[in-house]
C-alpha positions as CSV (number, residue, x, y, z in Angstrom):
1,M,-8.2,103.3,122.5
2,T,-4.5,102.4,122.2
3,A,-2.2,105.3,121.3
4,P,-0.2,104.7,118.1
5,A,3.4,103.6,118.7
6,T,6.0,106.2,118.2
7,H,9.5,105.6,117.0
8,H,12.1,107.6,118.8
9,T,15.3,108.3,116.8
10,P,18.3,108.5,119.2
11,P,20.2,111.8,119.1
12,V,23.3,111.9,116.9
13,V,26.8,112.4,118.3
14,H,29.6,113.1,115.9
15,I,32.9,111.6,116.9
16,D,36.1,112.5,115.1
17,V,38.9,110.0,115.7
18,V,42.4,111.4,115.1
19,S,44.7,108.5,114.5
20,D,47.5,106.9,112.6
21,V,47.2,103.4,111.0
22,I,50.4,102.2,112.5
23,C,49.5,103.3,116.1
24,P,48.7,100.2,118.1
25,W,46.8,102.2,120.7
26,C,44.6,103.5,117.8
27,F,43.5,100.0,116.9
28,I,42.8,99.2,120.6
29,G,41.0,102.5,120.9
30,K,38.9,101.6,117.9
31,R,37.7,98.4,119.7
32,R,37.0,100.3,122.9
33,L,35.0,102.9,121.0
34,E,33.0,100.2,119.3
35,K,32.1,98.8,122.7
36,A,31.0,102.2,123.9
37,I,28.9,102.8,120.8
38,A,27.3,99.4,121.1
39,A,26.4,100.0,124.8
40,L,24.8,103.3,123.8
41,A,22.9,102.1,120.8
42,S,19.5,102.5,122.3
43,T,20.0,106.1,123.4
44,Q,22.7,107.6,121.1
45,Q,23.4,107.4,117.4
46,C,27.2,107.8,116.8
47,V,28.7,109.0,113.6
48,V,32.4,108.3,113.4
49,R,34.9,110.1,111.1
50,W,38.6,109.2,110.9
51,L,41.1,112.1,110.7
52,P,44.8,111.8,109.8
53,F,47.8,112.1,112.1
54,Q,51.2,110.9,111.0
55,L,53.3,109.7,113.9
56,N,56.3,109.8,111.6
57,P,55.7,112.6,109.1
58,D,59.4,112.6,108.0
59,M,59.4,108.8,107.3
60,P,60.9,108.0,103.8
61,T,58.2,107.2,101.2
62,S,59.3,103.6,101.1
63,G,59.4,103.3,104.9
64,M,62.2,101.8,106.8
65,P,63.0,98.5,108.5
66,R,61.0,98.3,111.7
67,A,63.8,96.8,113.8
68,T,66.0,99.8,112.8
69,Y,63.3,102.3,113.5
70,R,62.4,100.8,116.9
71,S,66.0,100.4,118.1
72,A,66.7,104.0,117.3
73,K,63.5,105.1,119.0
74,F,63.8,103.0,122.2
75,G,67.5,102.5,122.5
76,S,67.8,98.7,121.9
77,V,66.1,95.8,120.1
78,E,65.5,94.2,123.5
79,K,63.6,97.2,124.9
80,A,61.6,97.5,121.7
81,Q,60.7,93.8,121.9
82,A,59.6,94.1,125.6
83,L,57.4,97.0,124.7
84,D,55.9,95.0,121.8
85,A,55.1,92.1,124.2
86,R,53.3,94.4,126.6
87,M,51.4,96.0,123.8
88,S,50.4,92.5,122.4
89,A,49.1,91.6,125.9
90,E,47.0,94.8,126.0
91,A,45.6,94.1,122.5
92,A,44.7,90.5,123.5
93,R,42.4,91.9,126.1
94,E,40.4,93.5,123.3
95,G,40.4,90.3,121.2
96,L,43.2,91.4,118.9
97,A,46.0,89.0,118.1
98,F,48.9,91.4,117.3
99,D,51.9,89.7,115.7
100,F,54.8,92.1,115.6
101,S,57.1,89.3,114.5
102,R,55.5,89.6,111.1
103,V,55.9,93.4,110.9
104,T,59.2,94.1,109.0
105,I,58.5,97.7,107.8
106,T,57.5,100.9,109.5
107,P,55.8,102.6,106.6
108,N,55.1,106.1,105.6
109,T,51.3,106.4,106.1
110,Q,50.4,109.3,103.8
111,L,48.8,107.1,101.1
112,A,46.8,105.2,103.7
113,H,45.4,108.4,105.2
114,Q,44.5,109.7,101.7
115,M,42.7,106.4,100.9
116,I,40.8,106.5,104.2
117,A,39.6,110.1,103.4
118,Y,38.5,108.9,99.9
119,A,36.9,105.8,101.3
120,Q,34.9,107.9,103.8
121,S,33.5,109.9,100.9
122,K,32.3,106.6,99.5
123,Q,30.8,105.5,102.8
124,V,33.2,102.6,103.4
125,G,35.7,104.4,105.6
126,D,35.3,102.2,108.7
127,A,35.8,99.0,106.6
128,V,39.0,100.4,105.1
129,V,40.3,101.6,108.5
130,E,39.6,98.2,110.0
131,D,41.3,96.4,107.1
132,I,44.4,98.6,107.2
133,F,44.8,98.1,111.0
134,S,44.3,94.3,110.6
135,A,46.7,94.1,107.6
136,Y,49.5,95.8,109.6
137,F,49.1,94.5,113.1
138,L,47.7,91.0,112.5
139,Q,49.3,90.1,109.2
140,G,52.5,92.3,109.1
141,R,51.6,93.8,105.7
142,D,53.3,96.9,104.4
143,V,50.4,99.4,104.5
144,G,52.6,102.1,103.0
145,S,52.7,100.1,99.7
146,R,50.3,101.2,96.9
147,D,49.8,97.6,95.9
148,E,48.8,96.5,99.5
149,L,46.5,99.5,99.9
150,L,44.8,98.8,96.5
151,Q,44.1,95.2,97.7
152,I,42.5,96.6,100.8
153,A,40.5,99.1,98.7
154,Q,39.1,96.4,96.5
155,R,38.1,94.2,99.4
156,S,36.0,97.2,100.7
157,G,34.3,97.7,97.3
158,L,36.4,100.5,95.9
159,E,37.8,100.3,92.4
160,A,41.6,100.2,92.2
161,E,41.5,102.6,89.2
162,S,39.5,105.2,91.1
163,V,41.9,105.0,94.1
164,T,44.9,105.4,91.9
165,A,43.4,108.3,90.1
166,M,42.7,109.9,93.4
167,W,46.3,109.6,94.5
168,D,47.6,110.9,91.2
169,A,45.2,113.9,91.1
170,G,46.5,115.2,94.4
171,A,43.4,117.0,95.6
172,V,42.7,114.5,98.4
173,A,46.4,114.6,99.4
174,R,46.1,118.4,99.9
175,D,42.9,118.1,101.9
176,V,44.5,115.4,104.1
177,A,47.6,117.5,104.7
178,E,45.5,120.5,105.6
179,T,43.4,118.5,108.0
180,E,46.5,117.1,109.7
181,Q,47.8,120.6,110.1
182,Q,44.5,121.6,111.8
183,M,44.8,118.7,114.2
184,R,48.4,119.7,115.2
185,A,47.2,123.3,115.6
186,L,44.8,122.0,118.3
187,D,48.0,120.9,120.2
188,I,47.2,117.2,119.6
189,S,50.5,115.4,120.0
190,G,49.5,111.8,120.5
191,V,46.8,109.5,119.2
192,P,44.2,108.3,119.4
193,F,42.4,111.5,120.2
194,F,38.6,111.6,120.2
195,I,36.8,114.9,119.4
196,L,33.1,114.7,120.3
197,E,30.7,117.1,118.8
198,R,33.7,119.4,118.1
199,K,33.6,120.5,121.8
200,L,35.0,117.8,123.9
201,G,38.3,116.1,123.5
202,V,39.4,112.7,124.9
203,S,43.0,111.7,124.7
204,G,44.2,108.1,124.5
205,A,42.6,104.7,124.2
206,Q,40.3,105.1,127.1
207,A,38.2,102.3,128.6
208,P,34.7,102.0,127.1
209,E,33.2,103.3,130.3
210,A,35.1,106.6,130.0
211,L,34.1,106.9,126.4
212,I,30.5,106.3,127.2
213,A,30.6,109.1,129.8
214,A,32.3,111.4,127.4
215,I,29.7,110.7,124.6
216,R,26.9,111.3,127.0
217,Q,28.5,114.6,128.1
218,A,29.0,115.8,124.6
219,S,25.4,115.0,123.7
220,N,24.0,117.4,126.3
């Protein structure tokens, strides 16, 4: 007599990704994490949550010209352009066509982080994160703009009115600010930063193989 087939459910590993939507390494890290998760699909079930981290918490609400910001940060336009070229080459290895020539604004990312938190409560967080990254790095869109973010929200199935109401109510903004403070209290100073099962931290856009090893370690 043949034994009945059993269906094994892979164990769940919770992965918190601390990131900023204007961090190029965070977009690259997202791709590498996706490769790691895909490679582990038969043995691990990964649940990903995106947590806020503003690289420029003092950025004006309207943002500032990217050329001005980058020149001040790196000393010259030429050095900033050289860094952009190297970053574009790194992104290309992950299938991402960064186009920094189209990025004119370095935005304030508060509203974007709030919308991501709201989108996650509606089970569309990953789609919103992907669209924000793509809008900024591939299309040069101002992802600090309410109008731009509302277009992204609607493409992911969120209602513009509900997102606007969320921003205006302020509760999500307070939650996001508190979460970011908690991340800084963990001495996280750079992103992406991966927190696995709240017990193992991985800093930087590590290769898929490194992430696979970390996920396996965290699951034990």
